[in-house]
C-alpha positions as CSV (number, residue, x, y, z in Angstrom):
1,M,0.1,0.0,0.0
2,R,1.1,3.3,-1.0
3,L,0.3,6.5,1.0
4,A,1.5,10.1,0.3
5,T,0.7,13.7,1.8
6,W,1.2,16.8,-0.5
7,N,0.3,20.5,0.2
8,V,-0.5,21.5,-3.3
9,N,-1.0,25.3,-2.6
10,S,-4.0,25.4,-4.9
11,V,-5.5,22.3,-6.5
12,K,-7.0,23.9,-9.5
13,A,-3.5,26.1,-10.3
14,R,-1.6,22.5,-9.8
15,L,-4.2,20.3,-11.2
16,P,-2.0,19.2,-14.4
17,R,1.1,18.7,-12.2
18,L,-1.2,16.6,-9.9
19,L,-2.9,14.6,-12.6
20,S,0.7,13.6,-13.9
21,W,2.0,13.0,-10.5
22,L,-0.7,10.7,-9.7
23,D,-0.5,8.8,-12.9
24,E,3.4,8.3,-12.6
25,A,3.7,7.9,-8.6
26,K,0.5,5.8,-8.3
27,P,-0.2,6.1,-4.7
28,D,-3.4,4.2,-3.2
29,V,-4.1,7.0,-0.8
30,V,-3.0,10.7,-1.0
31,C,-3.9,13.5,1.5
32,L,-3.7,16.9,0.1
33,Q,-3.4,20.4,2.0
34,E,-4.0,24.0,1.0
35,T,-6.5,23.0,-1.8
36,K,-7.9,26.4,-1.7
37,C,-11.4,25.4,-3.2
38,R,-14.7,24.7,-2.0
39,A,-15.6,21.1,-1.5
40,D,-18.0,21.2,-4.3
41,M,-15.4,22.7,-6.8
42,F,-12.9,20.3,-6.0
43,P,-11.7,18.6,-9.5
44,A,-13.1,15.3,-8.3
45,A,-14.3,14.1,-11.7
46,E,-10.7,14.3,-13.1
47,V,-8.9,12.4,-10.5
48,E,-12.0,9.8,-10.9
49,E,-10.7,9.2,-14.4
50,L,-7.3,8.0,-12.8
51,G,-9.5,5.8,-10.2
52,Y,-9.6,7.9,-7.2
53,A,-12.5,8.4,-5.1
54,T,-12.3,11.8,-3.2
55,A,-13.5,13.2,0.1
56,A,-12.9,17.1,0.0
57,H,-13.2,19.7,2.8
58,G,-12.9,23.4,1.8
59,D,-14.6,26.7,1.9
60,G,-12.8,28.4,-1.2
61,R,-10.4,30.5,0.8
62,W,-6.4,29.9,1.8
63,N,-7.2,26.3,3.4
64,G,-8.8,23.1,2.3
65,V,-8.2,19.7,2.5
66,A,-8.7,16.3,0.8
67,V,-8.3,12.6,0.7
68,L,-8.0,10.6,-2.6
69,S,-8.2,6.8,-2.5
70,R,-8.3,4.1,-5.0
71,V,-8.8,1.7,-2.0
72,G,-12.2,2.7,-0.9
73,I,-13.3,5.8,1.0
74,K,-15.7,5.7,3.8
75,D,-16.7,7.5,7.4
76,V,-15.4,10.8,6.2
77,S,-15.0,13.4,8.9
78,D,-15.1,17.0,7.9
79,G,-13.0,18.6,10.7
80,F,-12.7,17.1,14.2
81,P,-14.5,17.4,17.4
82,G,-13.4,20.6,19.5
83,Q,-11.8,22.1,16.7
84,P,-11.3,25.8,17.5
85,V,-12.4,28.8,15.9
86,Y,-10.0,31.6,14.7
87,E,-11.6,35.0,16.1
88,G,-8.6,37.2,14.9
89,E,-8.6,38.9,11.5
90,A,-10.9,37.7,8.9
91,D,-8.3,36.8,6.2
92,G,-4.9,37.7,7.7
93,Q,-5.4,41.2,6.5
94,T,-9.1,42.6,7.1
95,K,-9.9,43.4,10.7
96,L,-13.4,41.9,11.8
97,T,-15.7,45.1,11.9
98,E,-19.1,43.5,12.4
99,P,-20.2,40.4,14.2
100,V,-20.3,37.3,11.8
101,L,-20.8,33.9,12.2
102,L,-17.3,32.1,12.5
103,M,-16.9,28.5,11.7
104,P,-13.7,26.0,12.2
105,E,-11.6,26.7,9.1
106,A,-11.3,23.6,6.8
107,R,-8.1,22.3,8.0
108,A,-8.7,18.8,8.5
109,I,-10.5,15.6,7.1
110,G,-10.5,11.9,8.3
111,A,-11.5,8.9,6.2
112,T,-11.0,5.3,6.4
113,C,-9.4,4.0,3.1
114,G,-8.4,0.3,2.7
115,G,-8.7,-0.4,6.4
116,V,-6.5,2.6,7.5
117,R,-7.9,5.4,9.2
118,V,-6.2,8.5,7.5
119,W,-6.2,12.3,8.5
120,S,-5.1,15.0,5.9
121,L,-4.0,18.1,8.4
122,Y,-3.1,21.7,7.6
123,A,-1.9,23.3,10.8
124,P,-2.4,27.0,11.1
125,N,0.7,28.9,10.2
126,G,1.2,30.9,13.5
127,R,2.3,34.0,11.6
128,A,4.0,35.5,14.5
129,P,4.7,34.1,18.3
130,D,3.1,37.3,19.7
131,S,-0.1,37.2,17.4
132,A,-3.2,35.9,17.8
133,H,-3.2,33.5,15.3
134,Y,-0.2,31.8,17.3
135,V,-2.4,31.2,20.2
136,Y,-5.1,29.6,18.0
137,K,-2.3,27.4,16.4
138,L,-1.5,26.0,19.8
139,D,-5.2,25.7,20.8
140,W,-5.6,23.7,17.5
141,F,-2.9,21.3,18.3
142,A,-4.4,20.6,21.8
143,A,-7.6,19.9,20.2
144,L,-6.2,17.9,17.5
145,R,-4.5,15.7,20.3
146,E,-7.8,15.1,22.0
147,A,-9.3,14.0,18.9
148,L,-6.6,11.7,17.9
149,A,-6.5,10.1,21.3
150,A,-10.2,9.2,20.7
151,E,-9.4,8.0,17.3
152,L,-6.7,5.8,18.2
153,A,-9.1,4.2,21.0
154,G,-11.0,2.9,17.9
155,G,-7.9,0.3,17.5
156,L,-7.6,1.1,13.6
157,P,-4.3,1.5,12.0
158,L,-4.0,5.2,11.7
159,V,-2.0,8.1,10.0
160,A,-2.0,11.8,10.6
161,C,-0.1,13.5,7.9
162,G,-0.1,16.8,6.3
163,D,1.5,20.3,6.8
164,Y,2.0,20.4,10.6
165,N,3.8,24.0,10.0
166,V,6.3,23.0,12.7
167,A,9.7,21.7,12.1
168,P,10.4,18.9,14.8
169,T,14.0,19.9,15.7
170,D,16.7,22.0,14.4
171,E,17.9,19.6,12.0
172,D,14.6,20.2,10.2
173,V,15.4,23.4,9.1
174,W,18.3,24.6,6.7
175,D,19.7,27.1,9.2
176,P,18.3,27.3,12.9
177,A,19.8,30.9,13.5
178,V,17.5,32.2,10.5
179,F,14.3,31.1,12.1
180,A,15.3,32.2,15.6
181,G,12.4,34.2,17.2
182,S,9.7,32.9,14.6
183,T,6.8,30.4,14.2
184,H,7.6,26.8,13.3
185,V,10.6,26.1,15.6
186,T,9.2,27.8,19.0
187,P,9.5,25.0,22.0
188,A,5.8,25.6,22.8
189,E,5.0,24.3,18.9
190,R,7.6,21.7,19.1
191,R,6.1,20.4,22.6
192,A,2.8,20.2,20.6
193,L,4.0,17.6,18.2
194,A,5.7,15.8,21.1
195,D,2.5,15.8,22.8
196,L,1.1,14.1,19.6
197,R,3.6,11.6,19.6
198,D,3.1,10.7,23.1
199,L,0.0,9.3,22.0
200,G,1.9,6.4,20.5
201,L,2.3,8.1,17.0
202,H,5.7,7.5,15.3
203,D,7.3,9.9,12.9
204,V,7.9,8.4,9.9
205,V,11.0,10.3,8.5
206,P,11.5,10.2,4.7
207,S,14.7,9.5,3.0
208,P,15.7,12.8,1.2
209,M,16.6,12.9,-2.6
210,K,19.3,15.7,-2.1
211,G,21.4,16.3,0.8
212,P,21.4,15.0,4.2
213,H,18.0,16.5,5.3
214,P,14.6,15.5,4.0
215,Y,13.2,18.8,3.6
216,T,9.7,18.9,2.2
217,Y,9.3,23.1,1.9
218,W,11.3,25.4,0.2
219,D,10.1,29.0,-0.3
220,Y,9.8,30.5,-3.7
221,R,12.3,33.2,-3.1
222,A,15.5,33.6,-3.9
223,G,16.5,30.2,-5.4
224,M,16.0,28.6,-2.0
225,F,15.0,25.3,-3.7
226,H,18.1,25.2,-5.9
227,K,20.0,25.9,-2.8
228,N,18.4,23.2,-0.7
229,M,17.6,26.0,1.9
230,G,14.4,24.1,3.1
231,M,12.3,22.9,6.1
232,R,10.8,19.7,7.1
233,I,7.4,20.6,7.9
234,D,5.1,18.0,6.1
235,L,4.9,14.9,8.5
236,F,3.7,11.5,8.5
237,Y,2.9,10.4,12.1
238,A,1.5,6.8,12.2
239,N,0.5,4.4,15.1
240,E,2.6,1.4,15.6
241,A,0.1,-0.7,13.4
242,V,1.1,1.6,10.2
243,A,4.6,2.4,11.6
244,G,5.7,-1.3,11.9
245,R,4.7,-2.0,8.4
246,V,6.7,0.9,6.8
247,R,9.0,-0.5,4.0
248,S,10.2,2.8,2.5
249,A,9.5,6.5,2.8
250,Y,11.0,9.4,0.6
251,V,10.5,13.1,-0.3
252,D,9.7,13.3,-4.0
253,R,11.8,16.2,-4.7
254,E,11.3,15.9,-8.5
255,A,7.6,17.0,-7.9
256,R,8.8,20.3,-6.8
257,K,10.9,21.3,-9.8
258,G,9.8,22.6,-13.2
259,K,7.2,25.4,-14.2
260,G,4.6,26.5,-11.6
261,P,5.1,24.0,-8.8
262,S,3.9,24.0,-5.3
263,D,6.6,25.0,-2.5
264,H,5.9,21.8,-0.8
265,A,7.1,18.5,-2.3
266,P,5.1,15.1,-1.6
267,V,6.0,12.6,1.1
268,V,5.4,9.0,-0.2
269,V,5.2,5.9,2.2
270,D,5.2,2.4,1.3
271,L,3.8,-0.2,3.4
272,D,4.2,-3.9,3.3
């Protein structure tokens, strides 16, 4: 069984690349993040031609998640119980000036595929450690931990993968000094990841295609990809029932190359 996770940074903008990659890599289950489209606008018909059923959760803004499966898909959950609502800025730029009905952002979707419970996760960015969005990020992780604890109690093999927007250690960023004082590397964020692993989840670390570090994200600016100035923030967390079956795992760096790529590369995990 081949599983994968990929922040596509707009599924519509990246659709030709996604379809080509699906046809070439042939994963059985794919978790997508930052789809940036409403669930009813997801290109399900296009991926269905390649044999994939789709479960999508999105509101058309900057977030959005999906699970694609060619081994069945059932028990779909849009979001998780207790998922917090962000009550700060409406879109990161515009302040809320009138009361509105706020709903949890489309940052998580769960489904059971081929006997494995799979969660596609897109954690909040956090923006800055002194911002309301950073507090929201930590609240989101705390709620996720509670939700995954309940999921794990169900006894199914489980994967919680996606763009966590946290680098687990200093080894997971190209230069720790550059990130000092910013999000993605703070002790509180890393502690949130450790709390998830304490549930019995294993960090399945992929092999890199270049250099010693399996980075999954490179900023578009200043040739950072070609210099391999990246971060490992796309993570594959699995319980023992899945982690014990891992045969290989790698970052598909080739998918980050070429014209109009996402700023993230897929992580591909093969199970026995």
